[in-house]
C-alpha positions, 0 to 999 in steps of 0.5 A, spaced: 830 910 537 826 915 533 821 913 528 823 916 521 816 916 519 814 921 524 821 925 524 820 931 521 828 931 518 831 930 512 838 930 509 838 938 509 833 940 514 830 939 521 824 941 525 826 947 529 824 943 536 829 937 534 835 942 532 839 940 538 839 932 535 842 934 528 846 941 529 849 940 522 842 941 519 838 947 517 833 948 523 826 950 520 820 952 524 815 950 518 809 953 514 802 950 515 798 948 509 793 943 507 792 939 501 788 942 495 787 936 491 782 930 492 788 925 494 795 925 494 800 920 495 805 921 501 812 919 498 818 916 502 822 920 497 821 925 491 819 920 486 819 914 491 814 909 493 808 911 497 807 910 504 801 913 505 796 918 502 793 925 504 786 927 502 783 934 501 783 939 506 788 935 510 793 939 515 800 939 514 806 943 515 811 944 510 819 944 512 822 944 505 820 946 498 825 943 493 825 942 485 817 942 485 817 937 491 815 939 498 817 935 505 811 935 509 808 932 516 801 931 517 798 934 523 793 928 524 798 922 525 805 926 524 807 922 518 812 925 514 814 925 506 814 928 500 808 931 496 808 935 489 808 942 491 802 944 487 798 939 491 799 944 497 795 951 499 797 955 504 792 960 504 786 956 504 779 957 508 779 953 515 775 946 513 768 946 516 765 940 514 768 933 512 765 928 507 761 922 512 759 918 506 763 913 502 764 918 497 761 924 494 761 929 488 762 936 487 758 939 482 758 945 478 751 947 480 746 946 486 743 941 481 745 933 481 744 933 473 749 939 473 756 937 471 761 934 476 767 937 477 771 932 482 770 926 486 771 926 494 773 920 498 770 919 505 774 923 510 775 929 505 775 936 509 772 942 505 770 949 507 762 951 506 761 958 504 753 957 504 748 952 504 743 952 498 737 948 498 740 940 499 747 943 497 753 946 500 757 951 496 764 950 497 770 953 493 770 946 489 763 946 487 756 944 490 756 938 494 750 934 497 749 937 504 747 930 507 754 927 505 757 932 509 758 933 517 761 938 521 768 937 523 767 939 530 762 933 530 765 926 530 762 920 529 761 915 535 762 908 532 769 906 528 766 900 526 760 903 522 765 908 519 769 902 517 763 899 514 762 904 509 769 902 505 766 895 504 768 893 497 773 898 497 779 895 493 785 894 497 791 898 495 798 898 499 799 905 503 792 907 501 787 912 505 781 913 500 775 910 498 779 909 491 783 904 495 785 903 502 790 898 506 789 895 513 792 900 517 789 906 513 781 903 514 783 903 521 785 910 521 780 912 517 775 909 522 778 912 528 780 919 526 772 920 524 771 918 531 776 923 534 781 918 536 788 919 535 791 914 530 797 913 527 798 911 520 801 904 520 799 897 523 806 896 527 804 903 530 797 902 531 799 895 535 804 899 540 799 905 541 792 904 540 788 903 547 789 897 552 793 891 551 788 885 552 793 879 554 792 873 549 790 867 552 792 860 549 787 859 544 788 861 537 782 866 537 782 870 543 775 869 547 774 876 549 773 879 543 768 885 542 765 890 537 771 895 536 777 891 538 783 890 534 787 884 532 794 884 529 798 879 525 805 881 523 804 887 518 796 886 518 790 889 523 783 888 523 777 891 526 772 887 530 765 888 527 762 883 533 765 877 537 766 873 531 766 877 525 772 882 523 772 887 517 779 888 514 782 891 508 786 885 505 790 882 500 786 875 500 780 879 498 784 885 495 778 889 498 775 891 504 771 885 506 767 881 512 770 875 514 769 870 520 775 871 525 776 863 526 777 863 518 781 868 518 786 866 523 786 859 520 787 862 513 793 867 515 797 861 519 796 856 513 799 862 508 805 862 513 804 869 516 803 866 523 798 867 529 795 873 532 800 878 535 796 882 539 789 884 541 788 891 543 781 895 545 782 902 543 780 908 548 773 911 545 
């Protein structure tokens, strides 16, 4: 069955490469664009619930604009949804760098005492025009150069990336330093390392790397740094063989937790045992 979360089709239009599946809808090629605001909710329908979020510079394809809303598909994970048309730019310069710290500010001048113009989350993508002393000049303002990394140079350790989000508030469907959920944290960590990663935990459970068979114990014995553990509707990233990092509603934040404690707590609260253990291809 086709996953509607990653199928670029609504009641009126369908992506041209899928046109044969629904000849009654208008086939459209789609227009490339990117997100021009720091954080934008990706909605299931106009004015509907948030499914995920898109950060500044995220590449998308526009399939329809109607009544101030754009029906789009994200390039990074193929997730589809609606964003305000005003959140999009079709003529932006290609991104050259991404924010590699938990968050940063764009300033009005190459001076930390100058007024801040906006705040940017880890993973935001910007186009650097020039470097001035310790700052990078962008169309948004001046960003500390040490807070940026070339988009062509991925990180190497997803766990280290996830640790940058420690203390971030839990937010259902969140993908930023201002709020993130379990699958958003895993995706941020993987994408920063150049690893393809879908947006939701059930997708990650079925697609992320090697499936490690579960044994007869409540806690898997062969746990390694970077492994993923899944429960019904939840995912955590192993920091080491006994501690995991995850965005969770118990702490209402990104937190470290002994995996044995988490297994017992999650079972007691009625959400069942671990359903899968996966080892991403890094």
